[in-house]
C-alpha positions as CSV (number, residue, x, y, z in Angstrom):
1,M,0.7,22.2,-1.5
2,D,-0.4,19.1,-3.5
3,T,-2.3,16.5,-1.4
4,L,-3.1,12.8,-1.9
5,T,-6.0,10.9,-0.3
6,L,-7.0,7.3,-0.2
7,G,-10.7,6.6,0.4
8,P,-13.5,4.1,0.0
9,G,-13.5,2.1,-3.2
10,A,-9.7,2.6,-3.5
11,A,-10.3,6.1,-4.7
12,L,-6.8,7.6,-4.8
13,V,-7.3,11.3,-5.4
14,A,-4.5,13.8,-6.2
15,R,-5.2,17.5,-5.9
16,D,-2.8,19.4,-8.1
17,F,-2.5,23.2,-8.4
18,S,-2.2,24.3,-12.0
19,P,0.0,27.3,-12.7
20,R,-2.6,28.3,-15.3
21,D,-5.4,28.6,-12.7
22,A,-5.5,32.1,-11.5
23,D,-7.9,31.2,-8.6
24,D,-5.4,28.7,-7.1
25,V,-8.1,26.1,-7.0
26,P,-6.7,22.5,-6.9
27,V,-7.8,20.1,-9.6
28,A,-8.8,16.7,-8.1
29,R,-8.2,13.6,-10.1
30,N,-8.6,9.9,-9.3
31,V,-5.1,8.5,-10.0
32,A,-5.7,4.9,-8.7
33,E,-4.7,3.5,-12.2
34,H,-1.3,5.2,-11.7
35,A,-0.9,4.4,-8.0
36,V,2.6,3.0,-8.6
37,A,3.8,6.6,-9.5
38,Y,2.5,7.9,-6.1
39,L,4.1,5.4,-3.8
40,F,6.5,8.0,-2.4
41,E,3.9,10.7,-1.9
42,P,2.3,11.5,1.5
43,V,-1.2,10.2,1.7
44,A,-4.2,10.8,4.0
45,L,-6.4,7.9,4.8
46,L,-10.1,9.0,4.7
47,P,-12.9,7.8,7.0
48,G,-14.6,4.8,5.5
49,L,-11.5,3.3,4.0
50,K,-11.5,-0.5,4.5
51,L,-8.8,-3.1,4.2
52,G,-10.4,-4.4,1.0
53,D,-9.7,-1.1,-0.7
54,I,-5.9,-1.7,-0.5
55,F,-6.4,-4.8,-2.6
56,R,-8.7,-3.0,-5.0
57,L,-5.9,-0.6,-5.6
58,F,-3.9,-3.5,-7.0
59,E,-6.8,-4.2,-9.3
60,A,-6.8,-0.6,-10.6
61,C,-3.0,-0.6,-10.9
62,P,-1.5,-4.0,-11.6
63,E,1.9,-2.5,-11.8
64,L,1.9,-2.4,-8.0
65,H,2.6,-6.2,-8.1
66,A,6.1,-5.5,-9.5
67,V,6.9,-3.5,-6.4
68,F,5.3,-5.8,-3.8
69,R,5.8,-9.2,-5.4
70,R,8.1,-10.2,-2.5
71,N,5.2,-9.6,-0.1
72,W,3.0,-12.3,-1.8
73,S,0.9,-9.6,-3.4
74,F,-0.4,-11.9,-6.2
75,A,-1.6,-14.6,-3.8
76,V,-3.2,-12.3,-1.2
77,C,-5.0,-10.3,-3.9
78,E,-6.3,-13.5,-5.5
79,E,-7.6,-14.5,-2.0
80,A,-9.2,-11.1,-1.4
81,R,-11.1,-11.3,-4.8
82,K,-13.1,-14.2,-3.3
83,G,-14.8,-11.7,-1.0
84,P,-15.3,-11.3,2.8
85,V,-16.3,-14.1,5.1
86,P,-17.5,-13.8,8.8
87,R,-15.0,-14.5,11.6
88,P,-15.7,-17.8,13.4
89,R,-16.8,-17.9,17.0
90,H,-14.6,-19.2,19.7
91,D,-16.9,-19.3,22.8
92,H,-14.8,-16.6,24.5
93,P,-16.4,-13.2,25.1
94,A,-13.3,-11.1,24.2
95,E,-12.5,-13.1,21.1
96,D,-16.1,-13.3,20.0
97,A,-16.4,-9.5,20.4
98,G,-14.1,-9.4,17.4
99,I,-12.2,-6.5,15.9
100,E,-13.6,-3.0,15.5
101,Y,-11.0,-1.7,13.1
102,L,-7.5,-2.2,11.8
103,E,-4.8,0.2,12.8
104,L,-1.5,1.0,11.2
105,Y,0.9,2.3,13.8
106,W,4.6,3.3,14.1
107,S,7.2,1.2,15.9
108,W,10.2,3.5,16.4
109,A,13.2,2.4,18.4
110,L,16.2,4.4,19.7
111,D,19.5,3.2,21.1
112,T,20.0,5.9,23.7
113,G,23.7,5.0,23.9
114,S,24.6,5.4,20.3
115,K,21.7,7.8,19.5
116,V,20.7,5.6,16.5
117,Y,17.1,5.3,15.5
118,R,15.6,2.2,13.9
119,G,12.3,1.3,12.3
120,V,11.3,4.9,11.5
121,H,10.1,4.0,8.0
122,R,8.0,1.0,8.9
123,L,4.3,0.8,9.8
124,D,3.0,-2.2,11.7
125,L,-0.6,-3.4,11.6
126,H,-2.9,-4.9,14.3
127,G,-6.6,-5.3,14.9
128,V,-8.3,-3.2,17.6
129,G,-11.2,-4.7,19.5
130,P,-14.1,-2.8,21.0
131,V,-13.9,-1.2,24.5
132,L,-14.2,-3.9,27.1
133,E,-17.0,-3.6,29.5
134,A,-15.3,-6.0,32.0
135,D,-11.7,-7.1,32.8
136,C,-10.3,-9.8,30.6
137,P,-7.7,-11.7,32.6
138,T,-6.9,-14.0,29.7
139,Y,-5.3,-11.2,27.8
140,D,-4.5,-9.0,30.8
141,V,-6.6,-6.1,29.6
142,K,-8.8,-4.0,32.0
143,A,-12.3,-2.8,31.5
144,G,-12.4,0.4,29.5
145,D,-9.4,-0.6,27.4
146,R,-9.1,-2.4,24.1
147,I,-7.4,-5.6,23.0
148,R,-4.8,-5.3,20.3
149,W,-4.9,-8.4,18.1
150,A,-2.0,-9.8,16.0
151,L,-3.2,-10.6,12.5
152,S,-0.4,-12.6,10.9
153,L,-2.4,-15.9,11.1
154,T,-5.8,-14.4,10.4
155,P,-7.3,-15.3,7.0
156,V,-7.4,-12.1,5.0
157,R,-11.0,-12.6,3.9
158,E,-12.2,-12.2,7.6
159,L,-10.7,-8.7,7.6
160,L,-11.7,-7.2,4.3
161,D,-14.7,-5.2,5.5
162,L,-12.9,-3.7,8.5
163,P,-12.0,0.0,8.6
164,L,-8.3,0.8,8.1
165,R,-6.9,3.7,10.1
166,L,-3.6,5.3,11.0
167,C,-2.6,5.9,14.6
168,E,-0.6,9.2,14.6
169,E,0.6,8.7,18.2
170,L,4.0,7.1,18.3
171,T,6.0,5.5,21.1
172,I,9.8,5.3,20.9
173,V,11.3,2.4,22.8
174,E,14.8,1.7,24.0
175,D,16.6,-0.3,21.3
176,D,19.8,-1.1,23.2
177,L,19.6,-4.8,24.2
178,D,22.2,-4.2,26.9
179,S,20.3,-1.4,28.6
180,K,18.2,-2.3,31.7
181,G,15.4,-0.4,30.1
182,W,15.4,-2.3,26.8
183,R,12.0,-2.1,25.0
184,E,10.8,0.5,27.6
185,T,9.4,3.8,26.4
186,V,12.0,6.6,26.1
187,A,9.9,9.2,24.3
188,T,6.5,9.8,22.7
189,G,5.3,12.0,19.9
190,R,3.1,12.2,16.8
191,C,3.7,11.5,13.1
192,A,0.8,12.1,10.8
193,E,2.8,12.0,7.6
194,V,2.8,8.6,5.9
195,L,3.6,7.6,2.3
196,L,1.3,5.5,0.2
197,G,4.0,2.9,-0.2
198,Q,4.4,2.7,3.6
199,V,0.7,2.0,4.0
200,I,0.7,-0.8,1.5
201,Q,3.9,-2.3,2.8
202,G,2.6,-2.2,6.4
203,V,-0.5,-4.1,5.5
204,L,1.3,-6.8,3.5
205,D,4.1,-7.2,6.0
206,E,1.6,-8.3,8.7
207,L,-0.9,-10.2,6.6
208,C,1.8,-12.0,4.7
209,F,4.3,-12.5,7.5
210,H,4.1,-16.3,7.1
211,G,3.7,-16.1,3.3
212,G,0.6,-16.4,1.1
213,P,-2.8,-17.8,2.2
214,Q,-1.6,-21.4,1.8
215,E,1.6,-20.9,3.8
216,K,-0.4,-19.0,6.4
217,E,-2.8,-21.9,6.8
218,E,0.1,-24.4,7.1
219,A,1.8,-22.2,9.7
220,S,-1.4,-22.0,11.7
221,D,-1.9,-25.8,11.6
222,G,1.6,-26.3,12.7
223,L,1.3,-24.1,15.7
224,K,-2.0,-25.7,16.7
225,A,-0.4,-29.1,16.5
226,Q,2.5,-27.9,18.8
227,L,-0.1,-26.5,21.2
228,A,-1.9,-29.8,21.3
229,E,1.4,-31.6,22.0
230,M,2.1,-29.2,24.9
231,E,-1.3,-29.6,26.4
232,A,-1.0,-33.4,26.1
233,G,2.4,-33.4,27.7
234,T,4.0,-35.2,24.7
235,M,6.2,-32.4,23.5
236,R,9.9,-32.6,24.2
237,T,11.0,-29.3,25.7
238,T,14.2,-27.8,27.1
239,P,14.2,-25.6,30.2
240,A,15.0,-22.0,29.3
241,D,17.6,-21.7,32.1
242,D,19.5,-24.7,30.6
243,L,19.5,-23.2,27.2
244,F,20.7,-19.8,28.2
245,E,23.3,-21.2,30.6
246,E,25.0,-22.8,27.7
247,L,24.9,-19.6,25.7
248,D,26.2,-17.5,28.6
249,R,29.1,-19.8,29.5
250,P,31.7,-17.9,27.5
251,G,30.8,-14.7,29.3
252,F,31.2,-16.2,32.7
253,V,34.6,-17.7,31.8
254,A,35.8,-14.3,30.4
255,L,34.5,-11.9,33.1
256,F,34.2,-13.8,36.4
257,E,36.7,-15.3,38.9
258,T,34.0,-17.5,40.5
259,L,30.3,-18.0,40.7
260,G,30.6,-19.5,44.2
261,G,28.3,-22.4,43.4
262,I,25.4,-20.0,42.4
263,R,23.5,-21.2,39.4
264,P,24.5,-19.2,36.2
265,A,20.9,-18.5,35.4
266,E,20.5,-16.7,38.7
267,V,23.6,-14.6,38.1
268,S,22.4,-13.8,34.6
269,R,19.1,-12.4,35.9
270,A,21.0,-10.4,38.5
271,I,23.2,-8.9,35.8
272,R,20.1,-7.8,33.8
273,A,18.8,-6.1,37.0
274,I,21.8,-3.8,37.5
275,E,21.3,-0.2,36.6
276,D,23.0,1.0,33.4
277,D,25.5,3.3,35.3
278,E,26.0,1.1,38.4
279,P,29.3,-0.7,38.9
280,V,28.8,-4.4,38.4
281,G,31.3,-5.9,40.9
282,P,29.9,-4.4,44.1
283,A,26.3,-4.9,42.9
284,L,26.8,-8.7,42.4
285,E,28.7,-9.1,45.6
286,R,25.7,-7.5,47.5
287,A,23.2,-9.6,45.6
288,F,25.0,-12.9,46.4
289,D,26.7,-12.1,49.8
290,G,30.2,-12.1,48.2
291,E,29.9,-15.5,46.6
292,V,30.0,-14.2,43.0
293,V,33.3,-12.5,42.2
294,V,33.9,-10.5,39.0
295,K,37.5,-10.3,37.6
296,M,39.3,-7.2,38.9
297,Q,39.6,-5.5,35.5
298,F,35.8,-5.6,35.1
299,R,34.6,-4.9,38.6
300,S,34.0,-1.1,38.1
301,R,32.4,-1.4,34.7
302,P,28.8,0.0,34.7
303,G,25.9,-2.4,34.1
304,R,25.3,-1.4,30.5
305,E,28.9,-1.7,29.4
306,F,29.4,-4.9,31.3
307,R,26.4,-6.5,29.6
308,K,27.9,-5.6,26.2
309,L,31.2,-7.3,27.2
310,F,29.3,-10.3,28.5
311,R,27.4,-10.8,25.2
312,A,30.5,-10.1,23.1
313,A,32.4,-12.9,24.8
314,G,29.8,-15.4,23.5
315,R,30.1,-14.4,19.8
C-alpha cells in the first residue's frame, strides 16, 4: 500500500511501489512541490513536525493557495515568513507555563434520534499545555491534567516552533439540541486515518477563525475593550433570562394552558431537565406543584419531542 508522510522541514514523502520492482521495495520521493496533488491522500504526521512546516509546504507548492485562499492562506503565510517570536508573559503560572504542543483532534457529533453524524470530515486544533503540578482553579483543571488552549486569537508567530500532532482518540457527542444529553459523550473510538487536506484545513480554520493577522488583532483588541467595559461596569447588558423569555414566548403560547405566575425562565429550565422519554405534563406539574399546566394534547409527549415542538413554535 502506498504511504504518505509529512515530517520536519515540510518533507512530504510518498512511497510508491513500482510494478517493475521485483523486490516490492517502495520508492520514496519528496513530493512537497506537488502537495496540491496529494490533498486527498491519507498522511501520517511524523515526530518532529512543527506548525511552521505547514506554512513551508505552501512555499514549496504555491498552488495550495488556490485551494485555501478562503482561509486567508496568503496573509497567514506572509506573517509566518517573518519567523517565530516568544510568547509574552502574563504573570499567571498556568498561562506562563505555555503550550507544550499543538494537537489536531476530531469533533464528531451524532444525533441519536435521527442517526445522522456531523463533523466527521473536520479536524479542530488547540494548544496543549504541560502537565500541571498543582490545581488551577482559574481554568478548572486539576493537578496531573493539561489545559487545552484555544488558538484563534493567538498570533501565529508565537506558535511556529511548536510540535504539531494528531490525537487519534475521538469522542462522539450528542448533536440533538432537544436531547437532555446534548453535547454529552455518546461514544468513543479511534481514527488514525487523516487526509493531507484535512490537516491543512484544520490548522487554518483555527488560526484564521477571525481572518488574517490584521483582522485577528482587531478582534482581540475589540474583545479586550469589551472586557474592560465589563470590569468598569460601563457596558450595557441584558439579563439572559429576559432575552430567552422573549424568544420562548411563542412556545409557551402554543403548548401551555397557564404558567400559574411562574417565571417563564424557570419553566424553560425545568423543560430542559426532563428526561428524553419522560411525559412532560406530569413532570412539570410535579416540579411546580400543579401551577404549570400543559395543554391536553401535549401532556403525554416525551421530553425530547416536546422540546422540538417548543422550539418549532418560535420559528
